[in-house]
Legacy VTK file of the C-alpha trace (Angstrom):
# vtk DataFile Version 3.0
C-alpha trace
ASCII
DATASET POLYDATA
POINTS 75 float
-38.532 -5.640 -5.099
-34.975 -7.014 -5.091
-34.118 -9.866 -7.402
-33.314 -13.170 -5.704
-29.660 -14.064 -5.395
-28.460 -16.546 -8.003
-28.110 -20.159 -6.924
-24.439 -21.044 -7.030
-23.098 -24.557 -7.448
-21.611 -26.183 -4.382
-18.507 -28.323 -4.125
-18.390 -31.254 -1.726
-15.564 -31.823 0.708
-14.568 -34.911 -1.292
-14.484 -32.938 -4.541
-12.445 -30.182 -2.905
-9.962 -32.729 -1.569
-9.747 -34.355 -4.994
-9.038 -30.991 -6.618
-6.789 -29.605 -3.880
-3.748 -29.494 -6.182
-5.714 -28.741 -9.357
-4.305 -25.500 -10.806
-7.653 -24.702 -12.452
-9.356 -24.346 -9.045
-8.845 -21.236 -6.917
-9.726 -21.727 -3.255
-10.719 -18.577 -1.380
-11.090 -18.224 2.375
-13.636 -15.465 3.076
-13.087 -15.472 6.845
-11.139 -12.682 8.595
-7.422 -12.787 7.783
-6.599 -13.896 11.342
-8.635 -17.095 10.793
-6.809 -17.741 7.503
-3.456 -17.227 9.241
-4.409 -19.577 12.112
-5.616 -22.477 9.935
-6.178 -22.615 6.211
-6.524 -24.977 3.319
-3.073 -25.230 1.740
-2.845 -22.976 -1.306
-5.996 -21.030 -0.441
-6.179 -17.261 -0.799
-7.334 -14.889 1.910
-10.127 -12.582 0.767
-12.254 -11.583 3.756
-15.870 -10.726 2.921
-15.355 -7.079 3.870
-12.491 -6.796 1.339
-14.272 -8.379 -1.646
-15.469 -5.086 -3.218
-11.975 -3.583 -3.083
-9.723 -6.595 -3.737
-11.636 -9.229 -5.737
-10.361 -8.076 -9.140
-6.794 -8.008 -7.831
-6.951 -11.394 -6.099
-9.193 -13.141 -8.664
-8.221 -11.761 -12.077
-9.442 -14.799 -14.090
-13.223 -14.429 -14.343
-13.512 -17.863 -15.970
-11.626 -19.778 -13.271
-13.348 -22.296 -11.030
-13.491 -20.687 -7.589
-14.378 -22.439 -4.353
-15.141 -20.075 -1.491
-15.288 -21.192 2.109
-16.340 -19.148 5.073
-16.442 -21.516 8.028
-13.735 -23.033 10.119
-13.128 -26.774 10.092
-15.577 -28.858 12.070
LINES 1 76
75 0 1 2 3 4 5 6 7 8 9 10 11 12 13 14 15 16 17 18 19 20 21 22 23 24 25 26 27 28 29 30 31 32 33 34 35 36 37 38 39 40 41 42 43 44 45 46 47 48 49 50 51 52 53 54 55 56 57 58 59 60 61 62 63 64 65 66 67 68 69 70 71 72 73 74
């Protein structure tokens, strides 16, 4: 039997907006690169879900950094 996925903390829209220019927060867009190119949160990184196994260590070298991941377009 597989172990349940860990529960990860969530960040609210207000908290994300408050920390938008906070250098200790890395914002990652997990949508396809074309979605990131079309509309993105300023300063966010593009790391599509399919690329995480191959590129996460390159794109996110600081394992202790606060990371906010989003995977939906604006509503």
